[in-house]
C-alpha positions as a LaTeX table, in Angstrom:
\begin{tabular}{lrrr}
\hline
Residue & $x$ (\AA) & $y$ (\AA) & $z$ (\AA) \\
\hline
Met1 & $-0.18$ & $-0.61$ & $-0.06$ \\
Ser2 & 3.21 & 2.50 & 0.37 \\
Ala3 & 3.59 & 2.16 & $-2.91$ \\
Asn4 & 1.29 & 4.31 & $-4.49$ \\
Lys5 & 2.02 & 6.90 & $-0.99$ \\
Gln6 & 3.55 & 10.19 & $-2.66$ \\
Asp7 & 6.75 & 11.92 & $-0.59$ \\
Thr8 & 5.53 & 14.28 & 1.12 \\
Lys9 & 8.41 & 15.72 & 2.51 \\
Ala10 & 9.80 & 19.38 & 2.22 \\
Ala11 & 12.62 & 20.38 & 0.21 \\
Trp12 & 15.75 & 21.10 & 2.40 \\
Val13 & 16.85 & 24.76 & 1.29 \\
Asp14 & 20.31 & 26.25 & 2.04 \\
Pro15 & 19.97 & 29.25 & 4.11 \\
Asp16 & 23.10 & 30.38 & 2.32 \\
Asp17 & 20.82 & 30.43 & $-1.23$ \\
Ala18 & 18.24 & 32.83 & 0.08 \\
Pro19 & 18.63 & 36.11 & $-2.04$ \\
Glu20 & 20.19 & 38.92 & $-0.99$ \\
Leu21 & 17.83 & 41.74 & 0.89 \\
Thr22 & 18.40 & 45.10 & $-0.64$ \\
Asp23 & 17.04 & 48.33 & $-0.17$ \\
Glu24 & 14.56 & 47.57 & $-3.61$ \\
Trp25 & 13.42 & 44.11 & $-1.78$ \\
Phe26 & 12.87 & 46.21 & 1.76 \\
Asp27 & 11.12 & 49.34 & $-0.26$ \\
Gly28 & 8.78 & 46.40 & $-1.97$ \\
Ala29 & 7.56 & 45.05 & 1.26 \\
Asp30 & 4.41 & 45.74 & 3.63 \\
Val31 & 5.25 & 47.81 & 6.77 \\
His32 & 3.32 & 46.43 & 9.87 \\
Asp33 & 3.18 & 48.80 & 13.15 \\
Gly34 & 2.09 & 46.59 & 16.02 \\
Gly35 & 0.58 & 43.69 & 14.16 \\
Val36 & $-1.70$ & 46.30 & 11.79 \\
Leu37 & $-0.94$ & 46.77 & 8.11 \\
Thr38 & 0.29 & 50.83 & 8.00 \\
Arg39 & 1.53 & 50.51 & 4.12 \\
Arg40 & 1.22 & 48.61 & 1.19 \\
Gly41 & 4.46 & 48.17 & $-0.54$ \\
Arg42 & 3.14 & 46.41 & $-3.81$ \\
Gly43 & $-0.01$ & 46.43 & $-6.02$ \\
Arg44 & $-1.83$ & 48.71 & $-8.06$ \\
Pro45 & $-0.62$ & 52.89 & $-7.69$ \\
Arg46 & $-3.25$ & 54.80 & $-6.53$ \\
Val47 & $-5.03$ & 57.31 & $-8.98$ \\
Ala48 & $-5.55$ & 60.73 & $-8.60$ \\
Thr49 & $-9.42$ & 60.20 & $-9.23$ \\
Pro50 & $-10.27$ & 56.67 & $-8.24$ \\
Lys51 & $-13.48$ & 55.34 & $-9.52$ \\
Gln52 & $-16.52$ & 55.04 & $-7.25$ \\
Gln53 & $-18.61$ & 52.04 & $-6.03$ \\
Ile54 & $-22.40$ & 52.50 & $-6.54$ \\
Thr55 & $-25.14$ & 50.35 & $-7.03$ \\
Leu56 & $-27.05$ & 51.39 & $-10.15$ \\
Arg57 & $-30.25$ & 49.74 & $-11.72$ \\
Leu58 & $-30.21$ & 49.04 & $-15.56$ \\
Asp59 & $-32.82$ & 47.66 & $-17.56$ \\
Ala60 & $-32.01$ & 43.45 & $-18.26$ \\
Asp61 & $-31.60$ & 44.30 & $-22.27$ \\
Ile62 & $-29.20$ & 46.89 & $-22.23$ \\
Ile63 & $-27.29$ & 44.98 & $-19.53$ \\
Glu64 & $-26.94$ & 41.53 & $-21.86$ \\
Arg65 & $-26.24$ & 43.95 & $-24.72$ \\
Phe66 & $-23.28$ & 45.11 & $-23.02$ \\
Arg67 & $-21.99$ & 41.90 & $-21.65$ \\
Ala68 & $-22.07$ & 40.44 & $-25.04$ \\
Thr69 & $-19.46$ & 42.38 & $-26.22$ \\
Gly70 & $-17.32$ & 40.56 & $-23.76$ \\
Pro71 & $-14.69$ & 41.46 & $-20.71$ \\
Gly72 & $-14.32$ & 45.11 & $-20.29$ \\
Trp73 & $-18.40$ & 45.52 & $-20.41$ \\
Gln74 & $-18.72$ & 47.91 & $-17.68$ \\
Ala75 & $-15.79$ & 50.09 & $-18.50$ \\
Arg76 & $-17.80$ & 50.39 & $-22.00$ \\
Ile77 & $-20.82$ & 51.30 & $-19.87$ \\
Asn78 & $-18.75$ & 53.97 & $-18.10$ \\
Glu79 & $-17.72$ & 55.18 & $-21.33$ \\
Ala80 & $-21.09$ & 55.25 & $-23.05$ \\
Leu81 & $-22.54$ & 57.82 & $-19.91$ \\
Arg82 & $-19.24$ & 59.64 & $-20.05$ \\
Lys83 & $-20.71$ & 60.41 & $-24.07$ \\
Ala84 & $-24.04$ & 61.19 & $-22.73$ \\
Gly85 & $-23.34$ & 63.25 & $-19.66$ \\
\hline
\end{tabular}
């Protein structure tokens, strides 16, 4: 029965093979203060005018028409509303 059992032992990693910790590496790290995240070191950069999430009720046929155009349909609704405004 042990012939089908897969090896689950973790591969040993030599600590001397660890990458060098440079200033660039630390700049990309999250900063915690007392267990609380105070700064994210990675991710999407902040924009000057972020989009706001709202609830908007639209007719089903409008939603279906935009969804049928594929990924990015919500951005296309945003463009259509911008042109109409």
